[in-house]
C-alpha positions as CSV (number, residue, x, y, z in Angstrom):
1,M,-7.8,-23.0,-4.1
2,D,-6.3,-22.4,-0.6
3,I,-5.4,-18.7,-0.1
4,L,-3.4,-17.0,2.6
5,F,-3.7,-13.4,3.5
6,I,-0.9,-11.8,5.6
7,I,-2.5,-8.9,7.3
8,D,-1.5,-6.3,9.9
9,R,-1.7,-7.1,13.6
10,I,-4.0,-4.1,14.2
11,E,-6.3,-5.4,11.4
12,L,-6.4,-8.8,13.0
13,K,-7.5,-7.3,16.3
14,Y,-10.4,-5.5,14.5
15,F,-10.8,-8.1,11.8
16,E,-14.5,-8.9,11.8
17,F,-17.1,-6.5,10.3
18,N,-14.5,-4.0,9.1
19,N,-15.8,-3.1,5.6
20,L,-13.4,-0.1,5.4
21,V,-10.5,-2.5,4.9
22,T,-9.7,-3.7,1.4
23,N,-8.9,-7.2,2.7
24,F,-12.5,-7.5,4.1
25,W,-14.0,-7.3,0.6
26,L,-11.4,-9.4,-1.1
27,I,-11.5,-12.2,1.5
28,R,-15.3,-12.3,1.5
29,E,-15.5,-12.4,-2.3
30,L,-12.9,-15.1,-2.6
31,I,-14.8,-17.3,-0.1
32,R,-18.0,-16.7,-1.9
33,N,-16.2,-18.1,-5.0
34,N,-15.5,-21.4,-3.1
35,N,-11.9,-20.7,-2.1
36,D,-10.6,-21.5,1.3
37,V,-9.1,-18.4,2.9
38,F,-6.7,-18.2,5.9
39,I,-5.2,-15.2,7.6
40,T,-2.0,-14.6,9.5
41,T,0.5,-11.9,10.6
42,I,4.2,-11.7,10.0
43,D,5.1,-12.8,13.5
44,K,3.5,-16.2,12.8
45,L,5.8,-17.0,9.9
46,S,8.7,-19.4,10.4
47,L,11.3,-21.7,8.8
48,A,11.9,-25.3,9.6
49,N,14.2,-27.6,7.6
50,Q,14.4,-24.9,4.9
51,K,10.6,-24.9,4.6
52,A,8.5,-21.8,5.1
53,R,5.7,-22.3,7.5
54,V,2.9,-20.3,9.0
55,H,0.4,-20.5,11.9
56,C,-2.8,-19.3,10.4
57,H,-6.6,-19.0,11.0
58,K,-9.3,-20.2,8.7
59,V,-11.9,-17.5,7.7
60,S,-15.6,-18.0,7.0
61,V,-18.5,-15.8,6.0
62,V,-21.3,-15.3,8.5
63,Q,-24.3,-13.1,7.5
64,D,-22.2,-11.1,5.0
65,N,-19.4,-10.5,7.5
66,I,-16.1,-12.4,7.9
67,V,-15.1,-14.2,11.1
68,Y,-12.0,-16.4,11.8
69,D,-11.4,-19.5,13.8
70,K,-9.5,-18.4,16.9
71,N,-7.7,-21.8,17.0
72,D,-4.8,-21.6,14.6
73,C,-3.3,-24.4,12.4
74,L,0.3,-24.9,11.2
75,R,0.7,-25.1,7.4
76,Q,3.5,-25.0,4.9
77,I,3.3,-21.8,2.9
78,E,3.6,-23.9,-0.3
79,D,0.3,-25.5,0.6
80,F,-1.3,-22.3,-0.6
81,R,-1.6,-21.5,-4.3
82,L,-1.9,-17.8,-3.5
83,V,-0.5,-15.6,-0.7
84,M,-1.7,-12.0,-0.5
85,F,1.2,-10.2,1.3
86,R,-0.5,-7.2,2.8
87,Q,1.3,-6.2,6.0
88,D,1.2,-2.5,6.7
89,P,4.3,-0.4,7.2
90,P,6.4,0.6,9.1
91,V,8.9,-1.3,6.9
92,D,11.2,-2.0,9.9
93,L,13.5,-4.9,10.6
94,D,10.6,-7.3,11.5
95,Y,8.9,-6.4,8.2
96,I,12.1,-7.0,6.2
97,N,12.8,-10.3,7.9
98,S,9.3,-11.5,7.1
99,T,10.0,-10.9,3.4
100,Y,13.1,-13.2,3.6
101,I,10.8,-16.1,4.6
102,F,9.4,-16.0,1.1
103,D,12.9,-16.5,-0.5
104,F,12.3,-20.2,0.6
105,V,8.9,-20.5,-1.1
106,D,8.8,-22.2,-4.5
107,Q,7.2,-19.6,-6.8
108,T,6.1,-22.4,-9.2
109,K,3.9,-23.7,-6.5
110,T,2.7,-20.5,-4.8
111,C,2.0,-17.1,-6.3
112,V,2.7,-14.2,-3.9
113,I,1.1,-10.8,-4.5
114,N,2.8,-8.4,-4.1
115,K,6.2,-10.1,-4.4
116,P,7.8,-9.7,-1.0
117,S,11.3,-9.1,-2.4
118,A,9.8,-6.4,-4.7
119,I,8.2,-4.7,-1.7
120,R,11.5,-5.0,0.1
121,D,13.4,-3.4,-2.7
122,F,10.8,-0.6,-3.4
123,N,10.5,2.2,-0.9
124,E,7.1,3.8,-1.3
125,K,8.5,7.3,-1.0
126,L,12.1,7.1,-2.3
127,H,11.5,4.8,-5.3
128,T,8.8,7.1,-6.5
129,L,11.8,8.9,-8.0
130,K,11.8,6.2,-10.7
131,F,9.1,8.5,-12.1
132,A,10.7,11.8,-11.2
133,H,9.2,13.6,-14.2
134,L,5.7,12.9,-12.7
135,M,6.6,14.2,-9.2
136,P,6.8,17.6,-7.6
137,P,10.4,18.9,-7.1
138,N,12.1,16.9,-4.3
139,I,15.2,15.8,-2.5
140,V,16.0,12.9,-0.2
141,S,18.4,13.9,2.5
142,A,19.2,14.0,6.2
143,S,21.2,17.2,5.9
144,K,19.8,20.3,7.6
145,S,21.6,22.6,5.2
146,D,20.3,20.7,2.2
147,I,16.8,20.9,3.4
148,I,17.0,24.6,4.4
149,K,18.4,25.4,0.9
150,F,15.5,23.5,-0.7
151,L,13.0,25.3,1.7
152,N,14.4,28.7,0.7
153,E,14.2,27.8,-3.0
154,H,10.5,26.6,-2.8
155,G,9.0,28.6,0.1
156,E,7.0,25.7,1.5
157,I,7.8,22.0,1.7
158,V,6.5,18.7,3.0
159,L,8.8,16.4,4.9
160,K,8.0,12.6,5.1
161,P,9.6,9.7,6.9
162,L,10.6,6.9,4.5
163,N,9.1,3.9,6.2
164,K,5.7,4.9,7.6
165,C,2.1,5.0,6.3
166,F,-1.3,6.8,6.7
167,G,0.5,10.1,6.8
168,A,2.3,9.3,10.1
169,G,5.0,11.8,10.8
170,V,4.4,13.9,7.7
171,M,5.0,17.7,8.3
172,T,4.8,20.9,6.3
173,L,7.3,23.7,6.8
174,K,7.2,27.3,5.5
175,K,10.2,29.5,4.9
176,G,10.8,31.7,8.0
177,D,9.0,29.4,10.4
178,K,10.6,29.8,13.9
179,N,10.5,26.0,14.3
180,T,12.5,25.3,11.2
181,A,15.5,23.8,13.0
182,V,13.4,21.8,15.4
183,I,11.2,20.3,12.7
184,I,14.2,19.4,10.5
185,N,16.1,17.9,13.4
186,T,13.0,15.9,14.5
187,M,12.4,14.5,11.0
188,T,16.0,13.6,10.4
189,N,16.9,12.5,14.0
190,N,19.4,15.3,14.2
191,G,20.8,14.6,10.7
192,S,21.1,10.8,11.0
193,T,17.9,9.6,9.2
194,L,17.0,10.2,5.5
195,C,13.6,11.7,4.7
196,M,11.7,12.7,1.6
197,V,11.3,16.4,1.1
198,Q,8.9,17.7,-1.5
199,K,7.8,21.1,-2.7
200,Y,4.3,21.8,-1.2
201,I,1.6,21.7,-3.9
202,P,-1.0,24.4,-3.1
203,K,-3.9,22.2,-4.4
204,A,-3.2,19.9,-1.5
205,I,-5.9,21.8,0.3
206,F,-8.3,19.9,-1.8
207,G,-6.8,16.5,-0.8
208,D,-5.1,13.9,-2.9
209,K,-6.4,11.5,-5.5
210,R,-6.0,7.7,-5.1
211,V,-5.2,6.1,-8.5
212,L,-5.5,2.3,-8.6
213,F,-3.5,-0.2,-10.6
214,L,-4.1,-3.9,-11.4
215,G,-1.2,-5.4,-13.3
216,D,-0.5,-3.2,-16.3
217,E,-3.9,-1.5,-16.1
218,V,-5.0,1.8,-14.5
219,L,-8.5,1.4,-13.1
220,P,-11.2,3.8,-14.3
221,Y,-12.3,4.4,-10.7
222,C,-10.7,6.8,-8.2
223,V,-11.5,8.8,-5.1
224,Q,-10.3,12.1,-3.6
225,K,-9.1,11.9,0.0
226,L,-9.9,15.1,1.7
227,P,-7.8,16.6,4.5
228,S,-9.2,16.4,8.0
229,N,-10.3,19.6,9.8
230,D,-7.4,19.6,12.1
231,D,-4.7,18.5,9.6
232,F,-3.4,19.4,6.1
233,K,-3.6,15.8,4.9
234,F,-6.1,12.9,4.8
235,N,-5.9,10.9,8.1
236,E,-9.4,9.8,8.9
237,H,-11.1,7.1,6.9
238,C,-14.7,8.1,6.9
239,D,-17.4,8.8,4.3
240,K,-17.3,12.6,4.5
241,N,-13.5,12.6,3.7
242,I,-13.7,10.3,0.6
243,I,-15.4,11.7,-2.4
244,K,-15.8,10.6,-6.0
245,A,-13.0,11.7,-8.4
246,E,-12.2,11.4,-12.1
247,L,-9.0,10.6,-13.9
248,T,-8.0,13.1,-16.5
249,D,-6.9,11.9,-20.0
250,Q,-3.4,13.2,-19.2
251,E,-3.3,11.2,-16.0
252,K,-4.4,8.0,-17.7
253,K,-1.6,8.6,-20.3
254,D,1.0,9.4,-17.7
255,F,0.2,6.6,-15.3
256,I,0.0,3.6,-17.7
257,P,3.8,3.3,-18.0
258,V,4.0,3.5,-14.2
259,A,1.6,0.5,-13.8
260,R,3.6,-1.5,-16.4
261,E,6.9,-0.8,-14.7
262,L,5.6,-1.8,-11.3
263,N,4.0,-4.9,-12.6
264,S,7.3,-6.0,-14.3
265,L,8.9,-5.7,-10.8
266,G,6.3,-8.1,-9.3
267,I,4.1,-5.3,-7.8
268,V,0.8,-6.4,-9.2
269,T,-1.4,-4.2,-7.0
270,A,-0.6,-0.6,-6.2
271,G,-2.1,2.8,-5.6
272,L,-0.8,6.2,-6.4
273,D,-1.4,9.3,-4.3
274,V,-1.7,12.2,-6.7
275,I,-2.1,16.0,-6.3
276,D,-2.6,18.2,-9.4
277,G,-1.4,15.5,-11.7
278,K,1.8,14.9,-9.7
279,I,2.6,11.6,-7.9
280,I,3.5,12.2,-4.3
281,E,3.7,8.5,-3.2
282,I,3.3,5.0,-4.6
283,N,1.6,2.5,-2.2
284,V,2.8,-1.0,-2.8
285,T,2.8,-2.6,0.7
286,S,-1.0,-2.9,1.4
287,P,-2.7,-0.5,-1.0
288,C,-6.2,0.5,0.0
289,Y,-8.6,0.2,-2.9
290,F,-11.4,2.1,-1.1
291,I,-13.8,-0.6,-2.3
292,K,-16.8,0.4,-0.1
293,E,-16.6,4.0,-1.3
294,I,-15.9,3.3,-5.0
295,N,-18.8,0.8,-5.1
296,N,-21.1,3.5,-3.7
297,H,-19.8,6.3,-5.9
298,F,-19.6,4.3,-9.2
299,G,-22.3,1.7,-8.8
300,C,-19.8,-1.1,-9.4
301,H,-18.6,-4.2,-7.6
302,L,-14.8,-3.5,-7.5
303,E,-14.1,-6.5,-5.3
304,K,-15.3,-8.8,-8.1
305,E,-13.0,-7.2,-10.6
306,I,-10.0,-7.4,-8.3
307,T,-10.5,-11.0,-7.2
308,S,-11.2,-12.1,-10.8
309,F,-8.0,-10.4,-12.0
310,I,-5.9,-11.9,-9.1
311,L,-7.2,-15.4,-9.7
312,N,-6.5,-15.2,-13.4
313,T,-3.0,-13.9,-12.6
314,V,-2.4,-16.8,-10.2
315,N,-3.5,-19.4,-12.8
316,D,-1.4,-17.8,-15.6
317,K,1.7,-17.6,-13.5
318,L,1.5,-21.1,-12.1
319,L,0.7,-22.6,-15.4
320,A,3.7,-20.8,-16.9
321,G,5.9,-22.0,-14.0
322,V,6.9,-18.4,-13.1
């Protein structure tokens, strides 16, 4: 089948030979299985005569790496049986507008993963509150007084912007810090921008666990993302900062309903960030599956499992006319 990947502009710039990126593994495996794969970015989407179109580049495998034709071609999105919508945040106006393009795509002809309208409607920080019983104590607010009250109650907190990724803009704050007002004002743009505020979990010093979903299922593989030497959070994708981890029986039990709920919304692929059994974020825009690391740690071929699942999902949905 013809398959389109919508990737981030930075990823396009460094597209070839980048085996740290989930898309690298999925695209290569799909091509090896005789599919034609094309790539594009959100700025190359368009509408003409109520038809969704895209300028895209064909990808090929050369000596186990992937390369793309620098000359683009213009296609209707409905020419593709599958679109992998994997643009990275920030979820800004350009991002939101790109999801609207897919409102003009016939879903009985083209399966889109994850569903753009579902991504648009699901904020990775804020909508984690759908599963509040699995989260650390938290509030979402732009109010300095609300945040200070929460800080005084819990002693140490984490503040997160709602529309970014890779830990960008995330800060910790302890009660009594002389920079309290400055940090809160910075995070909330002087009380005008909402942010997620969570109680700091002491076990964060050991990093956070990435738990992976495919449809209704919680995968048996996971990794622990360790904080960098100069930061309290994971922000450097390298071998030394990604170690093998295990899911506890309680985590498996807790997270299966989360997978099922997300899948019912059209979010087929997702990743949880978990500390001490608590969900701190749900990644739905372009979840990293850490395929290189998981393959090395578990002796598996995760890209084969993911692509097999995705292709079966596409065939099932299109046959059902969903």
